[in-house]
C-alpha atoms as one frame of an Amber mdcrd trajectory, in Angstrom:
protein
 110.765 130.624 141.292 110.805 127.473 141.626 112.766 125.288 140.169 110.980
 122.805 137.755 110.346 119.383 138.314 112.329 116.494 136.908 110.489 113.021
 136.496 112.317 110.291 134.417 109.882 108.315 131.288 111.207 106.198 128.718
 109.702 107.747 125.800 107.687 111.187 125.413 105.996 111.358 122.636 105.334
 114.911 121.381 101.839 115.154 119.203  97.799 113.572 120.331  97.095 113.680
 116.618  96.577 110.012 115.223 100.366 109.562 114.872 101.600 109.684 117.888
  98.277 108.000 120.226  99.128 104.776 118.070 102.768 104.995 118.672 101.943
 105.578 122.353  99.747 102.752 122.323 101.375 100.251 121.267 104.597 100.850
 124.324 101.672 101.075 126.360 100.721  97.350 125.189 103.736  96.387 124.898
 105.624  97.592 127.755 105.507  96.041 131.358 103.808  98.882 132.852 105.678
  98.579 136.152 109.269  98.310 134.330 108.260 100.893 132.210 107.170 104.571
 131.517 105.162 106.181 128.313 104.696 109.245 128.239 102.427 111.390 125.682
 101.709 115.532 125.834 100.080 117.911 123.571 100.830 122.037 123.573  96.702
 122.112 121.827  94.108 121.733 125.061  91.513 119.119 124.305  88.761 121.844
 123.170  91.171 122.806 120.369  92.101 118.738 119.986  88.714 117.811 119.464
  87.735 120.239 116.264  86.252 118.901 113.180  88.454 118.988 110.162  92.368
 117.450 108.743  92.710 113.971 108.164  89.440 111.453 106.586  90.172 108.355
 105.699  92.460 105.337 105.773  92.907 102.809 103.139  92.784  99.199 103.636
  96.337  98.569 105.049  95.904 101.420 107.252  92.914 100.099 108.192  94.608
  96.082 108.498  97.267  97.581 110.655  95.409  98.699 112.907  92.478  96.007
 113.126  95.871  94.016 114.452  95.700  96.845 116.945  92.499  95.860 118.073
  91.033  98.740 117.100  90.198  98.940 113.327  86.248  97.834 114.449  85.316
 100.625 116.617  86.260 102.812 114.104  83.589 100.656 111.195  81.111 101.551
 113.985  81.252 105.219 113.152  82.866 105.312 109.867  81.377 106.008 106.613
  82.747 102.731 103.563  83.181 104.286 100.242  82.767 101.893  98.096  82.071
 103.166  94.775  83.204 106.455  93.073  82.162 108.355  90.323  84.376 110.860
  87.971  81.740 113.553  86.158  83.685 116.536  83.608  83.339 119.857  83.341
  79.405 118.864  81.786  78.279 117.057  84.821  78.426 113.779  82.603  79.810
 111.090  83.682  83.179 109.732  83.105  84.355 106.506  84.323  87.886 105.155
  85.095  89.338 109.151  85.980  89.469 109.912  89.402  88.617 108.111  92.728
  88.149 104.783  90.340  91.781 103.030  91.379  89.294 103.319  94.924  86.540
  99.995  93.806  89.639  97.481  92.961  91.065  97.392  96.034  91.075  93.789
  96.335  93.234  90.910  98.827  92.137  92.278 101.866  88.927  92.416 104.452
  89.027  95.829 103.849  88.463  96.287 100.491  87.259  99.887 101.332  87.655
 103.704 102.409  87.421 103.867 105.575  85.913 107.547 106.112  86.000 108.818
 109.069  86.466 112.408 111.007  90.115 113.204 112.298  87.756 113.912 115.383
  85.965 110.963 115.570  89.115 108.923 114.952  91.302 110.492 118.306  88.978
 109.772 120.441  89.252 106.561 120.063  92.962 106.123 120.557  92.786 108.269
 123.420  89.893 106.334 124.943  92.505 103.037 124.288  95.084 104.623 125.332
  94.353 105.659 128.305  92.941 101.724 129.063  96.528 100.841 128.959  97.469
 102.858 131.429  99.010 105.918 129.632  96.526 109.631 129.612  97.448 112.346
 126.853  98.607 115.626 128.928  97.399 118.577 127.271  98.251 121.330 126.817
 102.172 120.587 127.400 104.331 122.203 124.769 107.867 121.280 124.182 109.865
 124.366 125.024 113.652 122.908 124.613 115.728 119.285 123.834 118.961 118.079
 125.330 120.969 115.457 124.306 123.883 114.105 126.903 126.279 112.477 124.698
 127.612 111.008 127.319 125.759 108.807 128.598 125.037 105.553 126.588 122.012
 104.756 123.666 119.497 102.782 126.009 120.456 105.348 128.891 118.185 108.003
 129.961 120.358 110.858 127.172 117.601 113.145 126.240 116.415 116.294 128.732
 113.496 117.610 127.667 111.779 120.704 129.055 107.633 121.186 128.892 106.079
 124.298 129.742 101.839 124.364 130.377 100.818 127.636 128.427  98.198 128.644
 130.377 100.059 128.646 134.620 103.158 128.659 132.789 104.174 125.695 134.730
 108.111 123.836 133.793 108.630 120.598 133.600 111.537 118.549 132.919 111.818
 115.208 131.241 114.366 112.656 130.767 113.877 110.000 128.537 115.061 107.179
 127.044 113.626 107.668 123.408 112.102 111.047 122.312 109.098 110.976 119.733
 108.205 113.221 117.226 105.275 112.983 115.392 103.956 116.536 116.543 102.374
 117.895 112.864 104.917 119.768 110.131 105.300 122.065 112.749 107.207 120.315
 114.730 108.948 121.464 117.650 111.400 118.025 117.890 113.010 118.554 114.202
 113.266 122.843 114.493 114.555 121.986 118.734 116.587 119.622 116.469 118.602
 121.020 113.355 116.579 118.504 112.078 116.451 120.331 107.731 113.325 119.984
 106.242 114.269 119.584 102.399 111.745 120.647 100.059 109.457 123.381  99.018
 105.956 124.849  98.552 104.344 126.156  96.097 101.542 128.828  94.955  98.939
 126.860  94.614  95.859 126.929  97.806  93.470 124.585  98.161  90.075 125.247
  99.972  88.824 122.073 102.240  85.149 122.388 103.415  82.934 120.341 105.477
  79.495 120.265 106.740  75.604 118.328 106.116  74.398 119.497 102.237  71.688
 119.396  99.938  72.499 118.685  95.733  71.321 117.722  92.808  74.345 115.756
  92.156  73.730 112.095  91.182  75.147 110.194  93.126  76.498 111.938  96.667
  77.424 109.602  98.840  80.846 108.469  96.826  83.820 109.726  97.017  83.504
 112.262  93.369  85.631 113.647  91.328  84.581 117.302  89.317  86.764 118.105
  86.254  86.038 121.906  86.831  87.195 124.570  84.690  87.403 127.128  87.436
  88.081 125.089  90.416  91.071 122.083  88.846  90.054 118.218  90.107  87.198
 119.402  92.471  87.088 116.534  95.857  83.174 115.410  97.295  83.525 112.895
  99.583  80.869 111.598 101.857  81.715 111.446 105.426  80.602 110.090 108.574
  77.470 111.205 109.996  76.180 112.080 106.979  78.145 115.231 106.543  80.339
 115.750 103.113  84.568 117.402 101.973  84.054 119.810  99.212  88.069 121.030
  97.972  89.382 122.641  95.481  92.124 124.920  93.778  91.883 128.888  95.224
  94.120 129.441  91.814  95.437 133.474  92.187  92.224 133.817  89.469  89.716
 132.891  91.974  92.274 135.091  94.994  91.587 138.448  93.697  88.133 138.707
  94.038  88.557 139.030  98.002  90.357 140.701  99.801  89.138 138.541 103.709
  88.293 135.435 102.500  86.268 133.800 105.847  83.890 131.310 105.566  81.112
 132.650 103.176  83.909 132.602 100.811  84.456 129.396 100.832  81.457 128.301
 100.857  80.905 130.921  98.105  83.643 129.570  96.304  82.463 125.144  97.217
  79.354 125.777  95.561  80.825 127.013  92.004  83.024 124.874  92.097  80.624
 122.245  91.337  78.937 123.705  88.693  77.315 122.305  86.825  75.156 120.708
  90.296  73.315 122.633  93.231  75.489 122.804  96.208  73.886 124.545  99.992
  75.189 124.038 102.728  72.605 122.998 106.186  75.285 123.529 107.973  79.096
 124.628 108.202  81.766 122.339 110.348  84.485 123.356 109.214  86.881 124.861
 106.656  90.585 126.089 106.179  93.263 127.066 103.123  96.164 126.049 103.468
  99.690 125.975 100.668 100.590 123.337  98.760 104.020 121.653  99.040 106.416
 119.265  99.396 109.059 118.573 102.180 110.694 115.852 103.424 112.964 115.802
 106.528 117.074 115.121 106.297 116.613 112.233 109.019 113.901 110.452 110.777
 116.205 108.753 113.917 118.801 111.249 115.812 121.535 111.000 117.705 120.121
 107.360 118.344 117.630 108.820 120.726 115.090 110.630 118.682 112.610 109.944
 116.165 110.938 112.165 113.656 107.313 110.191 112.561 103.974 111.736 109.993
 103.931 115.070 109.265 106.894 115.890 111.527 109.233 113.884 108.820 107.188
 113.848 105.919 104.285 116.779 104.531 102.491 116.562 101.145  98.948 117.411
  99.762  96.011 115.922 100.639  95.599 115.790  97.142  96.407 111.404  97.467
  94.979 111.632 100.292  98.080 109.590 101.918  98.860 112.273 105.252  97.533
 110.066 107.961  98.420 106.394 105.832 101.362 107.259 105.778 101.542 107.937
 109.048  99.608 105.197 110.700 102.568 103.581 108.943 106.048 105.623 110.528
 103.782 104.786 113.815 103.337 100.541 113.483 107.000 100.367 112.170 108.261
 102.157 114.696 105.899 100.771 118.283 106.915  97.394 117.750 110.623  97.355
 116.990 111.197 100.128 120.136 109.054  97.734 122.312 111.896  95.096 121.634
 114.401  97.200 122.338 113.374  98.993 125.216 112.892  95.134 126.887 116.996
  94.024 125.845 114.934  91.626 123.352 116.184  92.955 119.740 119.489  94.282
 119.435 119.205  98.646 119.190 120.006  98.056 115.192 116.789  97.061 114.611
 116.172 100.762 114.906 118.056 101.910 112.167 115.456 100.174 110.661 112.929
 102.028 110.844 114.415 105.543 108.778 115.907 102.408 105.637 112.486 101.073
 105.681 110.419 104.103 106.273 112.186 106.932 103.884 112.395 105.406 100.278
 108.450 104.892 100.289 108.466 108.734 101.349 110.165 109.449  98.677 107.907
 107.613  96.265 104.623 109.195  98.131 106.531 112.815  97.350 107.264 112.440
  93.501 103.351 110.294  93.321 102.176 113.464  95.148 104.246 116.812  92.931
 102.632 115.153  89.924  98.788 114.823  91.835  98.855 117.571  93.200  99.723
 120.164  89.580  97.133 118.194  88.035  94.848 118.606  90.183  95.211 122.051
  89.927  95.687 122.038  86.552  98.977 121.994  85.877 100.543 119.571  83.814
 103.482 117.863  85.534 107.082 119.302  86.244 108.759 116.568  84.469 106.708
 116.531  81.830 107.346 114.773  78.388 104.358 114.150  76.853 101.488 116.475
  74.793 102.141 119.807  76.584  98.444 120.268  75.069  97.430 116.849  76.973
  93.981 116.759  78.701  95.278 117.411  82.593  92.330 114.440  83.725  93.044
 112.651  81.485  97.010 112.501  83.322  95.457 112.957  86.323  93.407 108.951
  85.859  96.938 107.370  83.980  99.178 108.760  87.358  96.249 107.916  90.435
  95.586 104.946  88.315  99.909 104.148  88.385  99.521 105.101  91.645  96.769
 102.547  92.951  98.419 100.043  94.938 100.485 102.337  96.994  97.909 104.607
  97.863  95.701 101.809  98.591  98.782 100.181 100.637  98.804  96.408  99.724
 101.292  97.154  97.143 103.572  98.831  99.775 106.522  97.101 100.209 110.070
  97.117 102.222 113.105  96.578  99.951 114.771  93.425 100.816 118.079  93.024
 102.917 120.130  91.159 104.901 119.046  91.905 108.096 114.903  92.498 108.886
 113.824  91.408 104.826 115.420  87.911 104.337 115.547  86.660 100.863 116.842
  82.952 101.147 118.713  80.607  98.016 115.275  79.048  97.365 112.196  80.526
  97.133 109.539  78.455  98.533 106.110  81.166  98.017 105.369  83.926  95.213
 105.127  85.568  98.598 108.863  87.422  99.013 110.254  89.358 102.175 109.086
  92.998 101.989 106.161  92.207 101.373 102.719  92.318 102.697 100.926  88.993
 104.403  98.007  89.144 102.417  95.456  87.794 104.924  93.848  84.778 104.211
  90.650  82.426 105.794  91.510  79.764 107.781  89.672  77.039 109.866  90.037
  75.891 113.329  90.555  72.380 114.878  87.375  71.275 115.653  85.054  73.973
 115.268  85.996  74.369 111.873  84.944  78.109 112.339  86.627  80.576 110.299
  88.828  83.043 110.349  91.517  85.473 109.377  95.366  84.736 109.365  95.740
  89.024 110.842  93.047  87.983 113.334  95.485  85.596 114.802  98.411  87.179
 113.818  97.816  90.120 116.344 100.352  93.191 116.438 101.526  92.797 120.329
 105.632  93.256 118.982 106.017  88.715 117.894 107.249  86.947 115.001 105.177
  84.340 113.939 106.723  81.055 112.295 103.891  80.476 110.051 104.471  76.558
 109.207 102.900  76.025 105.611 102.382  72.601 105.585 101.128  70.850 102.610
 100.066  67.779 102.352 101.400  66.300 105.408 101.414  62.600 103.503 103.245
  64.526 101.141 105.670  66.411 103.697 105.368  64.960 106.567 109.406  63.825
 106.655 109.951  67.891 106.160 107.414  68.941 109.306 109.858  66.640 111.498
 112.382  69.043 111.475 110.228  71.211 112.982 108.592  68.559 114.981 110.639
  66.556 115.966 114.245  68.074 116.593 113.125  71.493 118.103 112.839  70.537
 121.739 110.386  72.687 124.482 114.493  74.517 125.418 115.484  75.517 122.104
 114.899  79.731 121.896 112.746  78.847 118.648 110.261  78.404 121.092 111.275
  79.548 124.153 108.065  81.541 126.211 111.196  84.349 126.450 111.558  85.018
 123.253 109.336  87.402 121.600 107.438  84.495 118.468 105.309  81.904 117.940
 104.311  79.525 115.580 101.534  78.662 113.414 101.041  75.802 111.394  98.758
  75.701 108.620  98.058  72.734 106.646  96.173  71.754 103.501  93.100  70.558
 103.072  89.797  69.738 105.137  90.052  69.602 108.637  89.870  66.015 110.823
  89.220  64.685 113.924  92.318  65.383 115.914  95.643  67.605 114.750  97.821
  65.700 116.635  96.255  62.124 114.888  97.228  63.454 111.248 100.774  64.497
 112.817 101.370  61.284 114.787 102.885  64.082 117.112 102.304  67.554 118.338
 102.764  69.973 115.694 103.927  73.747 115.991 101.821  75.769 117.931  98.049
  76.703 116.650  96.844  74.621 114.465  94.237  75.992 111.368  93.585  74.384
 108.467  92.913  75.606 104.905  90.003  73.445 103.212  89.361  74.783 100.735
  93.411  75.162  99.125  92.682  79.414  98.958  95.062  80.271 101.712  98.749
  78.047 100.128  97.393  78.586  96.712  97.961  82.938  97.695 101.328  82.661
  98.525 102.734  80.451  96.319 102.807  77.498  98.295 102.765  74.453  97.123
 101.154  71.188  97.920 103.819  68.504  98.293 106.366  70.826  99.649 105.049
  73.293 102.021 106.975  76.167 102.852 107.943  78.374 106.141 107.443  82.220
 106.621 108.015  84.187 109.632 106.032  87.667 109.925 107.502  90.017 111.145
 105.243  91.880 113.935 103.709  94.589 111.945 102.459  92.189 108.931 104.933
  91.616 106.385 107.139  88.905 105.856 110.176  88.350 106.639 112.066  85.594
 105.262 110.885  82.782 103.965 112.665  79.078 103.646 112.065  75.776 102.472
 110.962  72.724 104.980 113.146  70.473 106.489 116.121  70.939 108.137 117.524
  73.867 106.150 114.051  75.748 107.066 115.067  75.529 110.912 118.687  76.394
 110.155 117.791  79.629 107.687 114.937  80.725 110.724 117.828  80.212 113.603
 119.760  82.854 111.178 117.189  84.835 111.169 116.465  85.600 114.261 120.414
  85.125 114.990 120.872  88.904 113.830 117.835  90.406 114.592 117.141  89.303
 119.051 119.691  89.275 122.489 120.547  86.330 123.337 121.083  85.828 127.287
 123.081  83.060 128.725 120.257  80.204 128.777 118.725  81.960 125.461 121.887
  80.315 123.557 122.005  79.027 119.521
């Protein structure tokens, strides 16, 4: 028998869905191809990956993160941009304020809508972007074994992964420094690493059917909820390419009518679920029935070399449409951290913040999802202590409204700590460490062309030091600590370090930033002509502030202008970066 070939990689990503593709894409972009190797495998052939169905919705924060990776515009070209919602009671009358109504109040972002695009089309965009970075998805290849060499130091080729081509029987061995399991709810990585998957599955089942339809529903091209007395809180979602998704609870009473539940039965029940409205499927693209449950992996990072992301480390219902969004947050959080550690720029301790930051947010989602999934199946939450006869649809509306900023992603935050999200002794901004950095409109120098903060801070595994300079006539003395006392030889401006500077002046642009400051400003210059950026961040024009934006667009720390701010930056980055002989503090 031929011995399997042995090859080496810095990272092996298992799973070719959106989470695996986005993780691999970040690594491929940020790591020099001549020095690093990234591989990604998927056990299903491409024809299976291209099927319809699966996830459909990206909420604003996910779109922002993909925008900073240069992918959102391509998604927007094909998506259905959903800004309108409607809720119908059991009689077909509009009942405002329930269902998905929170989606109409997703503000403070350019991406103030639900970007609806089926996973099939999203994956195609991500695969092409990955290919342009020199990495191709290898399929079908299945992970069959994992061994971690305990006697090899962290950062070495500690992981031995055995993979198999299921069609040809060819075996390969990949020795890698890090293994990432993005291979779904039945994750081979999680199973082979013996990582417990805590939680449970319920007896509840839901059905989803996608296709092209005819209907008399008054507002069919919306995100719609129908309060059905027989099929729970029915999902009606307008999809890309003119299609529609219908989702309903498949209750035990309905299941009794079918010995075999097939496509014909799924369509029949979909038609019944939307009554009193009519529904006809001109074309069925995809359908599924699945069991509702919630589970969380015991560990997201194991043995200092194996990560889990997306459904591999957390599963839940599709009730709040958070599955792919949560996986995107995992991928983006992990991608830049691993990129910096692999290059030797950041301390390996940085990798432990992946689980520390993502796990609490996954737990928040699971708690919401447990309530939402029961309410959508016409049951009150298990923890419910109110009126036992309460209207489940009214309670669902309250829970969805409470979870609104979490669902949109704009309110997702990371807890303050002493490492990445560091609160300084004095606060100079209403936006605090661990919070999303709001996207604000800025003006470019000379042309006064409008741009946005997220446009000028792409996610390329670099931190951004943002000087909110305020009114320079009032803050020039404070600014001098940065414009005069940090020489080009200082590590904070050294080109070897993953740090970029941005200066934002409060007020209309002048003919020359140099003349405004009587010297060269720090980094790229932008103007805040209408004062909206300073106001959104709560920065006083006479005080200013300096913020560190993490590569993923969250605020790392906030400090005062002046010498104190300079010292705060040095303390902040000293924890994160590795300094060689030429880059000492």
